[in-house]
PAZAPA-4460 file (N, C-alpha, C; in steps of 0.05 Angstrom, whole numbers, plus 32768, in hexadecimal, padded with zeros to 4 digits):
% residues 297
    n_x    n_y    n_z   ca_x   ca_y   ca_z    c_x    c_y    c_z   seq   type   mol
   8462   8213   7EAD   8471   8211   7E94   8468   8227   7E80     1      M     A
   844D   822B   7E7E   8443   8240   7E6C   844D   825B   7E74     2      R     A
   844E   8260   7E8F   8457   827A   7E98   8474   827E   7E91     3      A     A
   8484   8268   7E93   84A0   8269   7E8C   84A4   8270   7E6E     4      L     A
   8494   8262   7E5D   8496   8267   7E41   848F   8284   7E3A     5      I     A
   847A   828F   7E48   8473   82AA   7E42   8489   82BE   7E4A     6      R     A
   8496   82B8   7E61   84AC   82CA   7E6A   84C3   82C9   7E57     7      S     A
   84C9   82B1   7E4D   84DF   82AF   7E39   84D9   82BE   7E20     8      V     A
   84C0   82BA   7E17   84B7   82C8   7DFF   84BA   82E6   7E02     9      L     A
   84B2   82F0   7E18   84B4   830D   7E1D   84D0   8317   7E1B    10      A     A
   84E3   8307   7E22   84FF   830F   7E22   850D   830D   7E07    11      G     A
   8503   82FA   7DF6   8513   82F4   7DDE   8504   82FA   7DC4    12      F     A
   84EA   82FF   7DC4   84DC   8303   7DAB   84CE   831F   7DAC    13      I     A
   84D4   832E   7D98   84C7   8348   7D95   84AC   8344   7D87    14      C     A
   8496   8349   7D94   847C   8344   7D89   846E   835E   7D83    15      C     A
   8463   835F   7D6B   8454   8377   7D63   8438   836F   7D5A    16      V     A
   8424   8378   7D68   8409   8370   7D61   83FC   8387   7D51    17      A     A
   83F0   837F   7D3A   83E3   8393   7D2A   83CF   8385   7D17    18      S     A
   83BE   8394   7D0A   83AC   8388   7CF7   83BB   8382   7CDD    19      C     A
   83C1   8368   7CD8   83D3   8361   7CC2   83C4   8356   7CAA    20      A     A
   83AE   8348   7CAF   839E   833C   7C99   8382   8347   7C9A    21      L     A
   8372   833D   7C88   8356   8346   7C88   8349   833E   7CA2    22      A     A
   8337   834F   7CAB   832A   834A   7CC5   833B   8353   7CDC    23      G     A
   833A   8343   7CF2   8348   834A   7D0A   8361   833B   7D0F    24      D     A
   836D   832F   7CFA   8385   8320   7CFD   839B   8332   7D08    25      W     A
   83AC   8326   7D18   83C3   8335   7D24   83DD   8327   7D1D    26      K     A
   83F3   8335   7D20   840C   8329   7D1A   8420   832B   7D31    27      E     A
   8432   8318   7D32   8447   8317   7D46   8461   8311   7D38    28      M     A
   8475   8322   7D3B   848D   8320   7D2B   84A5   8315   7D3C    29      K     A
   84B3   8302   7D30   84CD   82F9   7D3B   84E2   82FF   7D27    30      G     A
   84FA   82F4   7D2C   8511   82F9   7D1A   850D   82EC   7CFE    31      E     A
   8502   82D4   7CFE   84FF   82C5   7CE5   84E2   82BE   7CDD    32      H     A
   84CF   82C5   7CEE   84B3   82BE   7CE9   84A1   82D5   7CF0    33      F     A
   848A   82D6   7CE2   8474   82E7   7CEA   845C   82D4   7CEE    34      I     A
   8450   82D5   7D06   8439   82C5   7D0C   8420   82D7   7D09    35      V     A
   840E   82CE   7CF8   83F4   82DC   7CF5   83DF   82CB   7D04    36      Y     A
   83D1   82D7   7D16   83BD   82C8   7D26   83A2   82D6   7D26    37      Y     A
   838E   82C5   7D22   8372   82CF   7D20   8366   82D2   7D3B    38      A     A
   8352   82E2   7D3E   8344   82E4   7D58   8335   82CA   7D5E    39      P     A
   8330   82C4   7D77   8322   82AB   7D7E   8305   82AD   7D77    40      S     A
   82FA   8297   7D6E   82DD   8295   7D6A   82D0   828E   7D84    41      T     A
   82B6   8292   7D86   82A8   828A   7D9F   82AD   826D   7DA7    42      P     A
   82AE   825B   7D93   82B3   823F   7D99   82CD   823A   7DA6    43      D     A
   82E2   8248   7D9D   82FC   8245   7DA9   82FC   8250   7DC6    44      V     A
   82EF   8267   7DC9   82EF   8274   7DE4   82E0   8263   7DF8    45      L     A
   82CD   8252   7DEF   82BD   8242   7E01   82CA   8226   7E05    46      K     A
   82DF   8220   7DF6   82EA   8205   7DF8   82F9   8201   7E12    47      S     A
   82FD   81E7   7E19   830A   81E1   7E32   8327   81EA   7E32    48      D     A
   8333   81EB   7E1A   834F   81F3   7E18   8353   8211   7E1F    49      A     A
   833E   8221   7E1C   8340   823E   7E21   8359   824A   7E14    50      Q     A
   835B   8247   7DFA   8372   8250   7DEB   8373   826E   7DE9    51      I     A
   8389   8279   7DF1   838D   8296   7DEF   839D   829A   7DD5    52      D     A
   8392   82A8   7DC1   839F   82AB   7DA7   83BB   82B7   7DA9    53      P     A
   83BE   82CC   7DB9   83D8   82D9   7DBB   83ED   82C7   7DC9    54      E     A
   83E5   82B9   7DDE   83F8   82A7   7DEB   8400   828F   7DD9    55      N     A
   83EC   8285   7DCA   83F1   826F   7DB8   8404   8278   7DA1    56      F     A
   83FF   8290   7D96   8410   829B   7D81   842C   829F   7D8C    57      A     A
   842F   82A9   7DA5   8449   82AD   7DB1   8459   8293   7DB3    58      S     A
   844B   827F   7DBC   8458   8265   7DBF   8461   825A   7DA4    59      Q     A
   8450   825D   7D90   8456   8254   7D75   846F   8263   7D6A    60      V     A
   846F   827D   7D6E   8486   828D   7D64   84A0   8285   7D72    61      L     A
   849F   8282   7D8C   84B6   827A   7D9C   84C2   825F   7D92    62      F     A
   84B0   824B   7D8F   84B9   8231   7D86   84C2   8232   7D69    63      E     A
   84B5   8241   7D58   84BE   8243   7D3C   84DA   824E   7D3A    64      A     A
   84E0   8263   7D4A   84FB   826E   7D4A   8510   825A   7D54    65      E     A
   8508   824A   7D68   851A   8236   7D73   851F   8220   7D5F    66      R     A
   850A   8217   7D52   850D   8202   7D3E   851F   820C   7D27    67      Y     A
   851A   8225   7D1F   8529   8230   7D08   8547   8230   7D0E    68      Y     A
   854F   8239   7D26   856B   823A   7D2D   8578   821E   7D2C    69      Q     A
   856A   820A   7D36   8575   81EF   7D37   8576   81E3   7D1B    70      R     A
   8561   81E6   7D0C   855F   81DA   7CF1   8573   81E8   7CDE    71      I     A
   8572   8203   7CDE   8583   8212   7CCC   85A1   820D   7CD2    72      A     A
   85A7   820A   7CEC   85C3   8205   7CF3   85CD   81EA   7CE9    73      G     A
   85BC   81D6   7CEB   85C4   81BB   7CE2   85C5   81B9   7CC3    74      N     A
   85B4   81C8   7CB6   85B3   81C7   7C99   85C9   81D7   7C8C    75      I     A
   85D1   81EE   7C99   85E8   81FC   7C8E   85E5   821A   7C8B    76      G     A
   85CE   8225   7C93   85CB   8242   7C92   85E0   824F   7CA5    77      Y     A
   85EE   8264   7C9B   8601   8272   7CAC   85F1   8282   7CC0    78      A     A
   85FD   8284   7CD8   85EF   8293   7CEE   85EA   82B0   7CE7    79      R     A
   85FC   82BC   7CD9   85FA   82D9   7CD3   85ED   82DE   7CB8    80      N     A
   85E1   82C9   7CAC   85D4   82CD   7C92   85B9   82DC   7C96    81      S     A
   85AF   82E6   7C80   8596   82F5   7C81   857E   82E5   7C76    82      E     A
   8582   82CA   7C74   856C   82B9   7C6C   8555   82BC   7C80    83      F     A
   853D   82BF   7C76   8525   82BF   7C87   8524   82D6   7C9B    84      W     A
   8530   82ED   7C94   852E   8304   7CA6   8520   831B   7C97    85      T     A
   8517   832E   7CA6   850A   8346   7C9C   84F3   833E   7C8A    86      W     A
   84F3   8347   7C70   84DC   8341   7C5E   84DD   8324   7C54    87      D     A
   84F2   8315   7C5B   84F4   82F9   7C53   84E9   82E6   7C68    88      K     A
   84DF   82F1   7C7E   84D5   82DF   7C93   84BF   82CD   7C8A    89      R     A
   84BF   82B4   7C95   84A9   82A1   7C8F   8490   82A9   7C9E    90      A     A
   8479   82A1   7C93   8460   82A8   7C9F   8452   8290   7CAB    91      R     A
   8447   8293   7CC2   8437   827E   7CCF   841B   8289   7CD4    92      I     A
   8406   827B   7CC9   83EB   8284   7CCB   83DC   8272   7CDE    93      Y     A
   83D0   827D   7CF3   83C1   826D   7D07   83A4   8275   7D05    94      L     A
   8394   8263   7CFC   8377   8268   7CF9   8369   8262   7D14    95      Y     A
   8352   826E   7D17   8344   826C   7D30   8339   8250   7D36    96      S     A
   8333   8240   7D22   8329   8225   7D26   832E   8215   7D0D    97      D     A
   8329   81FB   7D0F   832F   81E9   7CF8   831F   81F0   7CE0    98      R     A
   8305   81F7   7CE3   82F4   81FD   7CCC   8300   8215   7CBC    99      D     A
   8308   822A   7CCA   8313   8241   7CBD   832D   823A   7CAE   100      S     A
   833D   8229   7CBB   8356   821F   7CAF   8350   8210   7C95   101      Y     A
   833D   81FD   7C96   8336   81ED   7C7F   832B   81FD   7C68   102      L     A
   831C   8212   7C6F   8311   8223   7C5A   8325   8235   7C4D   103      K     A
   833D   8238   7C59   8351   824A   7C4F   8360   823F   7C36   104      S     A
   835C   8225   7C31   8369   8219   7C1A   8360   81FC   7C16   105      G     A
   836D   81EF   7C03   8365   81D3   7BFD   8375   81C0   7C0F   106      D     A
   836F   81C1   7C29   837E   81B1   7C3C   836F   8197   7C42   107      H     A
   837D   8180   7C45   836F   8167   7C4D   8360   816B   7C67   108      P     A
   8349   815F   7C6A   8338   8163   7C81   8345   815A   7C9B   109      A     A
   8358   8146   7C98   8366   813B   7CB0   837E   814B   7CB8   110      W     A
   8387   815F   7CA7   83A1   816C   7CAC   839F   817F   7CC4   111      S     A
   83B6   8182   7CD1   83B8   8194   7CE8   83C8   81AD   7CE1   112      E     A
   83D4   81AD   7CC9   83E4   81C4   7CC0   83F1   81BE   7CA5   113      G     A
   83F7   81D2   7C96   8403   81CF   7C7C   8418   81E4   7C77   114      V     A
   842A   81DF   7C64   843E   81F3   7C5D   843D   81F8   7C3F   115      A     A
   8442   8211   7C38   8444   821A   7C1C   8461   8221   7C17   116      D     A
   8471   8210   7C09   848D   8215   7C06   8493   822D   7BF5   117      Y     A
   8482   8232   7BE1   8487   8249   7BCF   8483   8263   7BDE   118      Q     A
   846F   8264   7BF0   846A   827D   7BFF   8478   827D   7C1A   119      K     A
   8486   8268   7C20   8494   8265   7C3A   8481   826B   7C51   120      R     A
   846C   825B   7C53   8458   8260   7C67   844D   8246   7C72   121      S     A
   8443   8247   7C8B   8437   8230   7C98   841C   8238   7CA3   122      V     A
   8408   8227   7CA1   83ED   822D   7CAB   83E3   8218   7CBE   123      M     A
   83D6   8220   7CD3   83C9   820E   7CE6   83B2   821D   7CF4   124      S     A
   83AA   8212   7D0C   8394   821F   7D1A   8397   821A   7D38   125      F     A
   838A   822A   7D48   838B   8227   7D65   8382   820C   7D6D   126      Y     A
   8391   81FF   7D7F   8389   81E5   7D89   8391   81CE   7D78   127      G     A
   83A0   81D3   7D62   83A9   81BD   7D51   83BB   81AA   7D61   128      S     A
   83B3   8191   7D63   83C3   817E   7D73   83DE   8179   7D66   129      S     A
   83F3   817C   7D76   840E   8177   7D6D   8419   818C   7D5A   130      G     A
   840C   81A2   7D57   8416   81B6   7D44   8432   81C0   7D4C   131      F     A
   8435   81C9   7D65   844E   81D5   7D6E   8464   81C1   7D6F   132      I     A
   845F   81A9   7D79   8474   8195   7D7D   847A   8185   7D64   133      D     A
   8467   8183   7D51   846B   8171   7D3A   8469   817F   7D1F   134      S     A
   8452   818A   7D1A   844D   8196   7CFF   845F   81AE   7CFA   135      I     A
   8462   81C0   7D0E   8471   81D8   7D0B   848F   81D2   7D04   136      L     A
   849D   81C2   7D14   84B9   81BC   7D0D   84BC   81AD   7CF3   137      P     A
   84A9   819B   7CED   84A9   818C   7CD5   84A8   819E   7CBC   138      H     A
   8495   81B0   7CBC   8491   81C2   7CA5   84A7   81D7   7CA3   139      E     A
   84B1   81E1   7CBA   84C7   81F4   7CB9   84E0   81E6   7CAD   140      I     A
   84E4   81CD   7CB4   84FB   81BE   7CAA   84F9   81BC   7C8B   141      A     A
   84E1   81B5   7C81   84DD   81B4   7C64   84E4   81CF   7C57   142      H     A
   84DA   81E4   7C63   84DE   81FF   7C57   84FC   8206   7C57   143      L     A
   8509   8202   7C6E   8525   820A   7C70   8536   81F9   7C5E   144      V     A
   8532   81DE   7C5E   8542   81CD   7C4D   853F   81D4   7C30   145      F     A
   8527   81D7   7C26   8523   81DD   7C0A   852C   81F9   7C03   146      R     A
   852A   820B   7C16   8534   8226   7C11   8552   8226   7C0D   147      D     A
   855F   8214   7C1B   857C   8213   7C1B   8587   8202   7C03   148      F     A
   857C   81EA   7BFF   8587   81D9   7BEA   8579   81DD   7BCF   149      V     A
   8562   81EA   7BCE   8553   81EE   7BB5   853D   81DA   7BB1   150      G     A
   852F   81DD   7B9B   8517   81CD   7B96   851C   81B8   7B80   151      L     A
   8535   81B2   7B7A   853C   81A0   7B65   8530   8184   7B69   152      S     A
   8526   8178   7B53   851A   815D   7B54   852F   8148   7B59   153      E     A
   8549   814F   7B56   855E   813B   7B5A   8562   8134   7B77   154      R     A
   8558   8144   7B89   855B   813F   7BA6   8546   812B   7BAE   155      I     A
   854F   8114   7BB9   853B   80FE   7BBF   8528   8107   7BD5   156      P     A
   8510   80FD   7BD2   84FA   8104   7BE5   8502   80FB   7C02   157      V     A
   8510   80E5   7C04   8517   80DB   7C1F   8528   80EF   7C2F   158      W     A
   8539   80FE   7C21   854A   8111   7C2F   853A   8129   7C39   159      L     A
   8528   8133   7C28   8516   8149   7C30   8505   8140   7C48   160      D     A
   84F8   8129   7C45   84E6   811F   7C5A   84F6   8117   7C73   161      E     A
   850E   810D   7C70   851E   8105   7C87   8526   811D   7C98   162      G     A
   852D   8133   7C8B   8533   814B   7C9A   851B   8155   7CA9   163      V     A
   8504   8154   7C9D   84EB   815E   7CAA   84E3   814C   7CC1   164      A     A
   84E6   8131   7CBE   84E0   811F   7CD4   84F4   8123   7CEB   165      Q     A
   850E   8126   7CE4   8522   812B   7CF9   851D   8143   7D0A   166      W     A
   8510   8158   7CFE   850B   8171   7D0C   84F7   816D   7D23   167      A     A
   84E7   8158   7D22   84D4   8152   7D37   84E2   8145   7D4F   168      E     A
   84EE   8155   7D60   84FF   814B   7D76   84F2   8136   7D87   169      E     A
   84D9   813A   7D8E   84CC   8128   7DA1   84C5   810D   7D95   170      K     A
   84C8   810A   7D7B   84C2   80F0   7D6E   84DC   80E0   7D68   171      K     A
   84F3   80EC   7D6B   850B   80E0   7D62   8510   80C4   7D6E   172      Q     A
   850F   80C2   7D88   8514   80A8   7D95   8500   8093   7D8D   173      R     A
   84E7   809B   7D8B   84D1   8089   7D83   84D6   807F   7D66   174      H     A
   84DD   8091   7D54   84E2   8089   7D38   84F9   8076   7D36   175      I     A
   850F   807C   7D45   8526   806A   7D43   851F   804E   7D4F   176      M     A
   850E   804D   7D63   8506   8033   7D6E   84F6   8023   7D59   177      G     A
   84E4   8031   7D4A   84D5   8023   7D36   84E6   8019   7D1F   178      L     A
   84FA   8029   7D17   850C   8021   7D02   851D   8009   7D0A   179      V     A
   8525   8008   7D23   8534   7FF1   7D2D   8523   7FD8   7D2C   180      R     A
   850A   7FDA   7D33   84F8   7FC3   7D32   84F5   7FBA   7D15   181      M     A
   84F3   7FCC   7D02   84F2   7FC5   7CE5   850C   7FB6   7CDD   182      M     A
   8523   7FC0   7CE7   853C   7FB4   7CE0   853D   7F97   7CEB   183      Y     A
   8535   7F93   7D04   8535   7F79   7D10   8522   7F65   7D03   184      L     A
   850E   7F70   7CF6   84FA   7F5F   7CE8   8501   7F5C   7CCA   185      K     A
   8519   7F66   7CC2   8522   7F65   7CA6   850D   7F72   7C93   186      D     A
   8503   7F89   7C9B   84EE   7F96   7C8B   84F6   7FB3   7C83   187      S     A
   8510   7FB9   7C81   8519   7FD3   7C79   8519   7FD4   7C5A   188      L     A
   8511   7FEB   7C4F   8514   7FF0   7C33   8532   7FF4   7C2D   189      L     A
   853B   7FEE   7C15   8557   7FF3   7C0F   855B   8011   7C09   190      T     A
   8573   801B   7C0D   8579   8037   7C07   8576   803C   7BE9   191      L     A
   857E   8029   7BD9   857B   802C   7BBC   855E   8030   7BB4   192      D     A
   854C   8021   7BC1   8530   8023   7BBB   8525   803E   7BC4   193      D     A
   852E   8047   7BDB   8526   8062   7BE5   8530   8078   7BD4   194      M     A
   8547   8075   7BC8   8552   808A   7BB6   8540   808D   7B9D   195      M     A
   8535   8076   7B94   8525   8076   7B7B   8508   807C   7B80   196      K     A
   84FE   8075   7B97   84E1   8076   7B9C   84D7   8092   7BA3   197      L     A
   84C3   809B   7B94   84B6   80B4   7B9B   849D   80AD   7BAC   198      D     A
   849F   80AE   7BC6   848A   80A5   7BD7   8470   80B4   7BD3   199      I     A
   8471   80CB   7BC7   8459   80DB   7BC2   8447   80CF   7BAE   200      R     A
   8451   80BB   7B9F   8440   80AD   7B8B   8430   8096   7B97   201      T     A
   8436   8090   7BB0   8427   807A   7BBE   840E   8085   7BCA   202      I     A
   83F8   8082   7BBB   83DF   808F   7BC4   83C9   807B   7BCD   203      V     A
   83CD   8061   7BC6   83B9   804D   7BCD   83C3   803D   7BE5   204      H     A
   83B8   8043   7BFC   83C2   8038   7C15   83BF   801A   7C18   205      K     A
   83AB   800E   7C0A   83A6   7FF1   7C0D   83B3   7FE0   7BF7   206      N     A
   83BE   7FED   7BE2   83CC   7FDE   7BCE   83E5   7FD1   7BDA   207      N     A
   83ED   7FBA   7BCE   8405   7FAC   7BD7   841C   7FB3   7BC4   208      V     A
   8433   7FBB   7BD0   844B   7FC2   7BC1   8461   7FAF   7BC8   209      Y     A
   8470   7FA6   7BB3   8486   7F94   7BB7   84A0   7FA4   7BB5   210      I     A
   84B0   7FA3   7BCB   84C8   7FB3   7BCD   84E0   7FA1   7BD5   211      R     A
   84F8   7FA7   7BCC   850F   7F97   7BD3   8518   7F9E   7BF0   212      P     A
   8526   7F8B   7BFC   8531   7F90   7C17   854B   7F80   7C19   213      T     A
   855A   7F85   7C2F   8572   7F76   7C35   8570   7F6D   7C52   214      I     A
   8574   7F53   7C57   8572   7F49   7C72   858B   7F50   7C82   215      T     A
   8589   7F4B   7C9C   85A0   7F51   7CAE   85B8   7F40   7CA6   216      R     A
   85B4   7F29   7C9A   85CA   7F18   7C91   85D5   7F20   7C76   217      Q     A
   85C9   7F35   7C6A   85D2   7F3F   7C50   85C6   7F32   7C38   218      G     A
   85B1   7F21   7C3C   85A3   7F14   7C26   858E   7F27   7C1A   219      D     A
   8589   7F24   7C00   8574   7F33   7BF3   8559   7F27   7BF9   220      K     A
   8545   7F38   7BFD   852A   7F2E   7C03   8516   7F40   7BF6   221      G     A
   84FC   7F3A   7BFB   84E6   7F49   7BEF   84D2   7F50   7C05   222      V     A
   84C7   7F68   7C04   84B3   7F71   7C17   8498   7F74   7C08   223      L     A
   8482   7F6C   7C15   8467   7F71   7C0B   845A   7F84   7C1E   224      F     A
   8456   7F9D   7C15   844D   7FB2   7C27   8434   7FBF   7C1C   225      L     A
   8421   7FC5   7C2D   840A   7FD6   7C25   8415   7FF2   7C20   226      T     A
   8405   8003   7C13   840D   801E   7C0E   8413   802D   7C28   227      G     A
   8402   8028   7C3C   8405   8035   7C56   8420   802D   7C63   228      D     A
   8426   8013   7C62   843E   8008   7C6E   8457   8012   7C60   229      A     A
   8455   8014   7C45   846C   801E   7C35   8472   803B   7C3C   230      L     A
   845D   804B   7C3D   8461   8068   7C43   846D   806B   7C5F   231      V     A
   8462   805C   7C73   846C   805E   7C8E   8489   8056   7C90   232      N     A
   8490   8040   7C83   84AC   8036   7C83   84BE   804A   7C76   233      S     A
   84B6   8055   7C60   84C7   8069   7C52   84CD   8081   7C63   234      Y     A
   84B8   808C   7C70   84BC   80A4   7C80   84CD   809E   7C99   235      Y     A
   84C9   8087   7CA6   84D9   8080   7CBD   84F6   807D   7CB6   236      L     A
   84FB   806F   7CA0   8517   806B   7C97   8524   8085   7C8F   237      Q     A
   8515   8096   7C81   8520   80B0   7C79   852A   80C0   7C91   238      A     A
   8519   80BF   7CA7   8521   80CD   7CBF   853A   80C1   7CCB   239      A     A
   853B   80A6   7CCB   8552   8099   7CD8   856C   809E   7CC9   240      S     A
   856A   80A1   7CAF   8582   80A6   7C9F   858E   80C2   7CA6   241      L     A
   857C   80D5   7CAA   8585   80F0   7CB1   8590   80F0   7CCE   242      V     A
   8582   80E2   7CE0   858B   80DF   7CFC   85A7   80D4   7CFC   243      Y     A
   85AB   80BF   7CEC   85C5   80B1   7CEB   85DB   80C5   7CE3   244      Y     A
   85D7   80D4   7CCE   85EC   80E7   7CC5   85F2   80FC   7CDA   245      M     A
   85DD   8107   7CE6   85E2   811C   7CFA   85ED   8111   7D14   246      I     A
   85E2   80FB   7D1D   85EB   80F0   7D37   8607   80E4   7D35   247      D     A
   860C   80D6   7D1F   8626   80C8   7D1D   863D   80DA   7D15   248      K     A
   8638   80EE   7D03   864E   80FE   7CF8   864C   811B   7D00   249      F     A
   8636   8124   7D0C   8634   813F   7D15   8625   8152   7D03   250      G     A
   861C   8169   7D0E   860C   817C   7CFF   861C   818B   7CEA   251      A     A
   8636   8190   7CF0   8647   819E   7CDD   864A   818E   7CC3   252      L     A
   864F   8174   7CC6   8652   8164   7CAE   8638   8162   7C9E   253      E     A
   8621   8161   7CAD   8607   8160   7C9F   8602   817A   7C90   254      F     A
   8609   8190   7C9C   8606   81AA   7C8E   8618   81AA   7C75   255      S     A
   8630   819F   7C76   8641   819D   7C5F   8635   818B   7C49   256      N     A
   8628   8176   7C52   8619   8164   7C40   8603   8173   7C32   257      F     A
   85F3   8182   7C41   85DD   8192   7C35   85E8   81A7   7C21   258      C     A
   85FF   81B3   7C29   860B   81C7   7C17   8614   81BA   7BFD   259      R     A
   861F   81A2   7BFF   8627   8194   7BE6   860F   818E   7BD4   260      A     A
   85F9   8186   7BE1   85E0   8181   7BD2   85D7   819B   7BC4   261      I     A
   85D8   81B1   7BD4   85D0   81CB   7BC9   85E1   81D3   7BB1   262      R     A
   85FB   81CC   7BB2   860D   81D4   7B9D   860D   81C1   7B85   263      D     A
   85FA   81AF   7B84   85F6   819F   7B6C   85FF   8182   7B6D   264      G     A
   860B   8179   7B83   8614   815E   7B86   85FC   814B   7B8A   265      K     A
   85FE   8132   7B80   85EA   811E   7B86   85EE   8115   7BA2   266      S     A
   85DB   8106   7BAD   85DE   80FC   7BC8   85F7   80EB   7BCB   267      V     A
   85FC   80DA   7BB8   8614   80C9   7BBA   862D   80DA   7BB9   268      E     A
   862E   80ED   7BA7   8646   80FF   7BA5   8649   810F   7BBF   269      E     A
   8633   8118   7BCB   8635   8128   7BE4   863E   8116   7BFB   270      A     A
   8634   80FD   7BFC   863D   80EB   7C11   865A   80E5   7C0F   271      V     A
   8664   80E0   7BF6   8680   80D9   7BF2   8692   80F1   7BF8   272      K     A
   8689   8109   7BF2   869A   8121   7BF5   869B   812A   7C13   273      S     A
   8685   8125   7C22   8684   812F   7C3D   868D   8119   7C51   274      V     A
   8683   8101   7C4D   8689   80EB   7C60   869E   80D8   7C56   275      Y     A
   86B0   80E2   7C45   86C3   80D0   7C37   86D6   80C1   7C4A   276      Y     A
   86DA   80CA   7C62   86EB   80BC   7C75   86DD   80A4   7C81   277      T     A
   86C2   80A3   7C7E   86B2   808D   7C8A   86A3   807D   7C75   278      H     A
   869A   808A   7C5F   8688   807E   7C4C   8692   8083   7C30   279      I     A
   8693   806E   7C1F   869D   8071   7C04   8687   8073   7BEF   280      R     A
   8670   8067   7BF4   865A   8068   7BE1   8640   8062   7BEF   281      D     A
   862A   8063   7BE0   860F   805F   7BED   860C   8043   7BF8   282      L     A
   8619   8030   7BEC   8617   8015   7BF7   8623   8013   7C13   283      S     A
   863A   8020   7C17   8646   8021   7C31   8636   8032   7C44   284      E     A
   862A   8047   7C3A   8619   8059   7C49   8602   8049   7C55   285      F     A
   85F5   8038   7C45   85DF   8027   7C4F   85E9   8013   7C63   286      E     A
   8600   8008   7C5E   860C   7FF5   7C71   8611   8001   7C8C   287      E     A
   861D   8019   7C8D   8623   8026   7CA6   8609   802F   7CB4   288      R     A
   85F5   8037   7CA5   85DB   803F   7CB0   85CE   8028   7CBE   289      W     A
   85CE   8010   7CB0   85C2   7FF8   7CBC   85D1   7FF0   7CD5   290      R     A
   85EB   7FF3   7CD5   85FB   7FED   7CED   85F4   7FFF   7D04   291      Q     A
   85EF   8019   7CFD   85E7   802D   7D11   85CD   8025   7D1E   292      Y     A
   85BA   801C   7D0D   85A0   8013   7D17   85A3   7FFB   7D2A   293      I     A
   85B3   7FE8   7D22   85B7   7FD0   7D32   85C3   7FD6   7D4D   294      E     A
   85D5   7FEA   7D4E   85E2   7FF1   7D67   85D2   8004   7D79   295      E     A
   85BC   800F   7D6E   85AC   8022   7D7D   8599   8012   7D8F   296      S     A
   8590   8020   7DA4   857D   8012   7DB6   8568   8025   7DC0   297      S     A
***
């Protein structure tokens, strides 16, 4: 499989190695990304993984370009646009080890990678578990979405996070399975609550939060959730809402929805203007989403 990836990379990505940063950093250029990769430290060279910096950087660049095409297409970037090309390319920095990565900025000790939206850059390190399959598409989705719709505070956090979670292809089926279990246990947050809640303010994982819910029978209820459970529920539901829009109505309609958000419409206005043949308001949007969950398996 690795040999196949390398052969594909050779055919589709133009790579230029040179001293790009201080020290012996090198760079590898694609159409929409430049990967900067550091030389291996003795610890990396002696590890069981035997990580080859150039091969790892090549794989990262190949997958980044693939993710970009899929994400940008669904969000609404035109194929012939010049977003993220030439001097506008996003940067990916690969440090030689976790310590070097952590010293490069104020990153949480547990993190495997971070994104800087203002500088349109992503940082990680060789051997980061799940970086290529999970962190890379997640952060690219954040960057592309915000680059397209803007940084306005009126855009709900669930939509931004939902797009990023959706970008993690290998987790989609698992996430939908977990959301269905929540639905069957009558433990879904309401869409109205998600629209109002800024999940970034939930910082105490052991605190108990009281949130409204709706049962499968349509009755109003109350959830008692720890901070951890509330954050997990929020992120899972955010992903499933985006999955629902793309899977049920198609990528073209979702890109029209994102374009309406970009042009200043609220989420409800965008839903009504794009999905008007199926959905009249956010209440019906939630109803149809819950029905979608119930019918999924």
